N, C-alpha and C positions, 0 to 999 in steps of 0.2 A: 379458741383463735382461728378464722379462718383456713384453710389449706393454703392459699397464697402468700397468706403469708408467714405461714410457719414453712413453706420452702425459702421464701425468701429472707429468715433471722436464720434458716439453716445454712444458707450460703453464707450470707454477714460472719457467722460464725467461723464456717470452712476457712476465708477470707482471711478473717484474722488470727485463726492458728497458722496457717500458713507466715502470714509477715510474721508473728512471735520464732517460728522452725526458722524462717532465710533472716530472722537477726539471729538467733543461738547460734543457727550454725555461721554467719557470720564472727558473730564471737569470738567462737571456740576458734574458728581459723585465722582470723587477727590474733589470737592467746597465741595459737601453739606459731604462728612466721615470728612473735616477734621473743616469743621463748626458745627457737632454734636459730632466732638472731643471738638474741645473747649469748648462747649456745657456742657459735661458733665465734662471736667473739673471745667469748671468754678463750675457748683453745687455742684462739689466736693472738691473745697478749697476755696468756697465765703464766709463758714463761717467763716475761721479760725481766720478773725480781727472782727469779729461781739463780741467774746467772752461771747453770750449767753450761759446761762446754761443749759443743757442738761439732762431730766428726765430719759428717756429710753437707756437701752444699748443690744441691742441681738448681738448674737456672735456665730462662728461654729467653731468645733475645732477639731484636732486628738488629740485620746488617745493614750498615750504610758503606757505599764503596764508594768512594770521591774518585771522580775523574784525574787524571793526571796523565795523558796523553802516553797508554802504552795499551797493550791488545787485553791485560787483567781486568786495570781501571775503567778503560772507555768500553769492553767487551762485554761485560757483565753489571746484570743490578743484583745489588744485595737481597735479601730477601729474609733469614733468619737463621738462627742459630743455637744450638745448645748443648748445656757446658755441665760436667762434675769434674766437681775436685775431691781431696780426702786429706784430712791437714795431719801434717808426720809429728808436726811440732808445733804445740799451743803453751804459751804461758800469759801472764796478766795483760803483757804492751804487744805480743808480735806471734802470730799465727804465721806455718809455714802448710803450703800445698802443693800434693802433685794430682796434675789433673788432665783431661783433655778435652775440646773446645772441639765442636763439628758445624763447619758452618754452610751452608746451601747458596750457591749462587745462580742466578738465573740470566741463560747466554741470549745476548744482544745481535746474536751473528754477525758480528763484524770480523772475525776471522775463526776461532772456534766454536762450533756452532753446536756443539751439547751442554746442557749445565751440569755443573762442577759441585762434589763435596772437598772441603777443602778437611781436613785432617789435622789436629795439633794439638799434640801431645806437648805439657808444660810445667812450669813448676812457677809457685808465685810466692810473694809475702807479704802479706797484713799486718799495719802497723794501727795500732790505736794512739794517735800524737794525739788527738784531741780529748782523748777520756770520755767517751763519747758514742755515741749512735754511729755518727762518722766518722768512715777509716778508707782510708788509702791505699792501694796495693801497688806495686810491679809487677810484672813475669815474663819471663823469658820461656820460650818456646822452640819448638821446630815441626815446620806445617810443609804441609806435601798435598799433589794432586795430579790427576791424570785428566787426558780429554784426549777423545778421538779426534781426527782431523781427513778432513777430506781433500783431495784434490785433481784438477783434470792431467791427466798425463797423456802425452799426442803418442798413438800408437807408431811404431815404425815399420810396421809390414804393409809392402806396397801391395799386397792384396787386399787390404784393412784397413783403409789410411783414415785413422779416426782417434776419436781422443773414447782414452777411458777413464771410470772413475778409482782413484785410489784412495785406501784410507790408511792412516796408519795411527799410532796412539802415540802421545806426547808425553812426556813425566817431568813436572815442575817441582820446587823443592824453595825450602828458604829458612833461615832464623827467623822468628817474630818478636817484640818487643810490644809491650803492654800496659801500659802506666791505667790504673781507672780510681773512680770514688766508689766503695757501698754504704748505703744508708741502713745500717740493721734497726726495721720497724720491729724487730723482738725477736727472741730465741729464736723464731718458725720463719719467720718471712723477710726478705731483702727488695733492695732497689739494687740496680748496679748502672755505671753509666761508664767506659772506658773508650780510650782509641787504639790500635792496632796498627803499628806496621811492620809490611811484612816484602821485604824486599824478594821478589821471584826470580828464580834461576831454572834453567833449562840445560840439559845437554844435549835437547836438540833445535833449539834456536839459540842464538847470540844475545848477548845484553841481557841486563836486567830492568825486569818491570818494578820498581818502585810503586805497591799498592798501600793507601789507608783505608782503617775502617772505620767506621765509627759505631759502637755498639751500645746498645739502652737497654735492661731487658731487668726481670724480673727474676726468683727467688726462690725454695726453698732449704732451712738447714734442718736437719736432724742429724 
């Protein structure tokens, strides 16, 4: 065999071996990915047949702030919220939870210039009325938040007739009513949608700002 043919044959053999190695690596990677997917799916749904009660629920949700012609409804965009609940009582039909929701709203700079965090400790009851994965719930709570407010105040000093920027802290609070639905995908995972009514009051501003939130989220149980 000539030297040229030997070189060509060697290159062909290297190319074939490289293809086989790539195919083998791809095959291994595909199988590993499939195995990982099956393990995750098994972990996610394996608890479905255990029917073991879970005490803790944590979730994250989108906050929709409906416009309603007041400084809270029109002054902020809803962004995101988190929730944590603990079951203080459970039986085959009813679960009673104590929990905390924290919602983050972004200022539209209409009246209150700063973003806010709404803290909402609450109690809720979840009832298995449909004898399945879909369960309605109803919550009652107390929510509160504060925000710094800046305004221009005229100076009455004749030697310095100017406007001064004054900043004060405003506090807001009110009761919350929160009906909704949870769909329990497994003993680990659930999705939920709810409505929250929050009549906002303040000792610093007269009147009540009736706010309405629509929440859509996902959560985990353990």
